[in-house]
C-alpha positions as CSV (number, residue, x, y, z in Angstrom):
1,M,0.0,0.1,0.1
2,A,3.0,2.3,0.5
3,W,3.5,2.1,-3.3
4,R,0.0,3.3,-4.2
5,F,1.0,6.9,-4.5
6,L,3.1,5.9,-7.6
7,G,-0.4,5.3,-9.4
8,K,-0.9,9.1,-9.5
9,Y,2.2,9.4,-11.9
10,G,0.8,7.6,-15.0
11,D,1.7,10.2,-17.4
12,L,5.3,10.5,-16.0
13,A,5.6,6.8,-16.3
14,L,4.5,6.9,-20.0
15,L,7.1,9.7,-20.7
16,L,9.9,7.5,-19.1
17,V,8.8,4.5,-21.4
18,R,8.5,6.7,-24.3
19,L,11.9,8.4,-23.8
20,G,13.8,5.1,-23.2
21,L,12.3,3.0,-25.8
22,G,12.5,5.9,-28.3
23,A,16.1,6.6,-27.5
24,M,16.9,2.8,-28.0
25,F,15.1,2.8,-31.4
26,L,16.8,5.8,-32.6
27,Y,20.1,4.2,-31.5
28,R,19.3,1.0,-33.2
29,G,17.5,2.5,-36.2
30,W,20.2,4.9,-37.3
31,P,22.9,2.2,-38.5
32,K,20.1,0.5,-40.3
33,L,19.0,3.6,-42.0
34,A,22.6,4.7,-42.7
35,G,23.4,1.2,-44.1
36,G,22.3,2.1,-47.4
37,P,20.5,0.0,-50.2
38,E,22.9,-2.9,-49.8
39,Y,21.9,-3.2,-45.9
40,W,18.3,-2.5,-46.7
41,E,18.1,-5.3,-49.1
42,K,19.6,-7.7,-46.5
43,L,17.1,-6.4,-43.8
44,G,14.3,-6.7,-46.2
45,Q,14.8,-10.4,-46.6
46,A,13.2,-11.0,-43.5
47,M,10.0,-10.6,-45.4
48,R,10.6,-13.9,-47.1
49,Y,9.4,-15.5,-43.9
50,A,6.2,-13.8,-44.3
51,G,5.8,-14.9,-47.9
52,V,7.0,-11.8,-49.5
53,S,10.0,-11.8,-51.6
54,A,9.5,-8.7,-53.9
55,V,11.5,-5.6,-53.3
56,P,13.4,-6.5,-50.3
57,T,15.4,-3.2,-50.4
58,V,12.1,-1.3,-49.9
59,W,11.1,-3.5,-47.1
60,G,14.5,-2.9,-45.5
61,L,14.2,0.5,-45.8
62,A,10.7,0.7,-44.4
63,A,11.9,-1.3,-41.4
64,A,14.9,1.1,-40.9
65,L,12.6,4.2,-41.2
66,S,10.1,2.5,-38.9
67,E,12.8,2.0,-36.1
68,F,14.5,5.6,-36.6
69,V,11.6,7.7,-37.3
70,G,9.3,5.7,-34.8
71,G,12.1,6.2,-32.1
72,F,11.9,9.9,-32.8
73,C,8.1,9.9,-32.7
74,L,8.1,8.1,-29.4
75,V,10.4,10.5,-27.9
76,L,8.4,13.4,-28.8
77,G,5.0,11.8,-28.5
78,V,4.3,12.9,-32.0
79,L,2.2,10.7,-34.5
80,F,2.5,8.2,-31.5
81,R,-0.2,5.6,-32.2
82,P,0.9,5.2,-36.0
83,A,4.5,4.8,-34.9
84,C,3.4,2.2,-32.3
85,L,1.5,0.3,-35.0
86,L,4.3,0.4,-37.4
87,L,7.0,-0.6,-34.7
88,A,4.6,-3.4,-33.6
89,I,4.6,-4.7,-37.2
90,T,8.1,-4.3,-37.6
91,M,8.7,-6.3,-34.4
92,G,6.3,-9.1,-35.7
93,V,8.3,-9.3,-38.9
94,A,11.4,-9.7,-36.8
95,A,10.1,-12.5,-34.6
96,N,8.6,-14.2,-37.6
97,M,12.1,-14.3,-39.2
98,H,13.6,-15.7,-36.2
99,L,11.1,-18.5,-35.8
100,G,11.2,-19.1,-39.6
101,K,14.9,-19.7,-39.4
102,G,14.3,-22.2,-36.8
103,E,16.1,-20.2,-34.2
104,G,13.3,-20.7,-31.6
105,I,11.3,-18.5,-29.3
106,L,14.5,-17.4,-27.3
107,A,15.7,-15.7,-30.4
108,A,12.3,-14.3,-31.2
109,S,11.5,-13.3,-27.7
110,H,13.0,-9.7,-27.8
111,A,10.9,-8.8,-30.8
112,L,7.8,-10.4,-29.3
113,E,8.1,-8.6,-26.2
114,L,8.6,-5.3,-27.7
115,G,5.8,-5.9,-30.0
116,V,3.5,-6.5,-27.1
117,V,4.7,-3.3,-25.5
118,F,4.0,-1.4,-28.8
119,L,0.6,-2.7,-28.9
120,G,0.0,-1.8,-25.4
121,L,1.1,1.8,-26.0
122,L,-1.0,1.9,-29.1
123,F,-4.1,1.5,-27.1
124,L,-2.7,3.6,-24.0
125,G,-1.6,6.6,-26.0
126,P,1.4,8.9,-25.4
127,G,0.3,10.6,-22.1
128,R,0.0,14.2,-21.0
129,Y,3.8,15.2,-21.6
130,S,3.8,14.6,-25.3
131,V,3.0,16.7,-28.6
132,D,-0.1,14.4,-29.2
133,R,-1.3,14.6,-25.6
134,D,-4.7,13.1,-25.2
């Protein structure tokens, strides 16, 4: 019961989650975005495990943009819900790739966990301390 007072700080909690996840996705997304067409093609090969083999470079660029721009959107809380949806889809594709390669649930777990977080944030919204405040 002593911890109950923390329930009053939901918007602050959302800010912390947004800043932490957003910063990490900026950090992870930038090398993918800066990697250029050769890297994007390699990254886009993950779509094969979803039955899509066309234009892997475009899919790779979409994933890199999703992570980098999505991270930026999380930090600011701008276009928050569309960013969460795109990040959840990107994490779903990543998890599907790991599972499709036969790497098992442990290899896919990070992407699965983040996908669940992004789906939850999609419904929850960015909180008061954001550009898109509800």
